[in-house]
C-alpha positions in Angstrom: -18.3 -9.3 -21.1 -19.9 -7.9 -18.2 -17.3 -10.2 -15.8 -14.6 -8.7 -18.2 -15.4 -5.3 -17.5 -16.0 -6.4 -13.8 -12.8 -7.8 -13.6 -10.5 -4.6 -15.2 -12.5 -2.9 -12.7 -11.3 -4.9 -9.6 -7.8 -5.2 -11.0 -7.7 -1.4 -11.9 -8.8 -0.8 -7.6 -5.6 -3.2 -7.1 -3.1 -1.5 -9.1 -4.4 1.9 -7.7 -4.1 0.2 -4.1 -0.9 -0.9 -4.9 0.3 2.7 -6.2 -1.1 4.0 -2.4 1.2 1.1 -0.6 4.1 2.4 -2.9 3.6 6.0 -1.6 2.8 5.3 1.5 5.8 3.3 2.1 7.9 6.0 -0.3 6.6 8.5 2.4 7.6 6.3 5.5 11.3 5.4 4.3 11.3 9.4 4.2 10.3 10.0 7.6 12.4 7.1 8.9 15.6 8.3 11.5 18.9 7.1 9.7 19.4 4.5 12.5 16.3 2.3 11.4 18.2 0.0 8.7 15.9 -3.2 9.3 12.7 -0.9 9.2 14.3 0.8 6.0 14.9 -2.7 4.3 11.4 -4.0 4.5 9.8 -0.7 3.5 12.2 -0.7 0.4 11.2 -4.4 0.0 7.4 -3.5 0.0 7.8 -0.8 -2.3 9.7 -3.3 -4.8 6.8 -6.1 -4.5 4.1 -3.3 -5.5 5.9 -2.2 -8.3 5.9 -5.8 -9.2 2.0 -6.3 -8.3 1.3 -3.2 -10.2 3.1 -4.5 -13.4 1.6 -8.1 -13.4 -2.1 -6.4 -12.6 -1.7 -3.6 -15.5 -0.4 -6.4 -17.9 -3.8 -8.4 -17.5 -5.7 -5.6 -17.4 -4.2 -4.7 -21.2 -4.7 -8.1 -22.1 -8.7 -8.0 -21.2 -9.1 -4.4 -22.5 -6.5 -1.7 -23.7 -3.8 -0.4 -22.5 -5.5 3.3 -21.9 -8.0 1.6 -19.3 -4.9 0.9 -16.8 -5.8 3.3 -14.5 -2.1 4.1 -13.0 -3.0 6.5 -10.1 -3.6 6.4 -6.6 -7.2 5.9 -4.7 -9.0 8.6 -3.3 -9.1 7.0 0.0 -5.3 6.5 -0.2 -4.9 10.3 -1.0 -7.2 11.0 1.9 -5.3 8.7 4.2 -2.1 10.7 3.5 -3.4 13.8 4.2 -4.6 12.9 7.2 -0.9 11.4 8.1 0.3 14.5 7.2 -1.8 16.6 9.6 -1.4 13.7 12.6 2.4 14.4 12.0 2.2 18.1 12.9 1.0 17.4 16.2 2.6 13.9 17.1 6.1 13.7 15.3 7.4 10.8 12.7 8.6 8.3 15.3 9.3 5.0 14.7 6.5 3.3 16.2 3.9 5.8 15.1 5.2 5.0 11.1 5.3 1.3 11.8 1.4 1.4 13.1 0.4 3.5 10.0 2.0 0.9 7.8 0.4 -1.7 9.7 -2.6 0.0 9.1 -2.2 0.5 5.4 -1.1 -2.9 4.8 -4.5 -3.9 6.6 -6.4 -1.9 4.1 -4.2 -3.8 1.1 -5.4 -6.8 2.0 -9.2 -6.2 2.8 -8.7 -5.1 -0.9 -7.3 -8.7 -2.2 -9.7 -10.6 0.1 -12.4 -8.5 -1.6 -11.1 -9.1 -5.1 -10.8 -12.7 -4.4 -14.4 -13.3 -3.1 -15.8 -12.4 -6.5 -16.6 -15.6 -8.3 -16.2 -14.1 -11.6 -12.2 -13.4 -11.5 -10.8 -16.0 -13.8 -8.6 -18.7 -12.5 -5.7 -17.6 -13.8 -6.2 -14.4 -12.5 -7.0 -15.8 -9.4 -4.1 -17.7 -9.1 -1.6 -14.2 -9.0 -4.0 -12.5 -6.9 -3.5 -15.4 -4.4 0.3 -15.0 -4.5 0.1 -11.4 -4.4 -1.6 -11.9 -1.2 0.5 -14.6 0.5 3.9 -11.9 0.0 1.4 -9.2 1.4 0.6 -11.1 4.1 3.7 -11.9 4.9 5.0 -8.5 4.6 2.0 -7.0 7.0 3.2 -10.0 9.3 6.8 -8.2 9.5 5.5 -5.0 9.5 3.4 -6.3 12.8 6.4 -8.0 14.4 8.8 -4.5 14.0 5.8 -2.5 15.4 5.3 -4.7 18.5 9.2 -5.0 19.1 9.6 -0.9 19.1 9.0 0.8 22.4 
């Protein structure tokens, strides 16, 4: 029972950080210039991935507990990060390079959250398998964001 409760907490943390990711990429999409089609395409895919991940995670939370236990909001750290970005943007503007750098920072954070979750030994094997698949997709997106960031002057 204790492991189930801890698993639900971890899954809810991952729901929240996926919500942070969705909010971050949607905000980045709004800040992009019109000519950034390749970046826009990548960010739109990242939003879709996190919506899918969030649904998968919430389904497991509901199976392990009750529907009201799904924490479908954003994390405090994600809210603080977005506030910092708003303040920073007032001084530096919204260049494609700065947007990509912030997205790379966000991708680092979500990968760290998944690593932390996967480090827990009590996570059931079927959930671990789901998290590993999600982590692989997130790693691929991180690599793509980093490559675009390195390419943009």
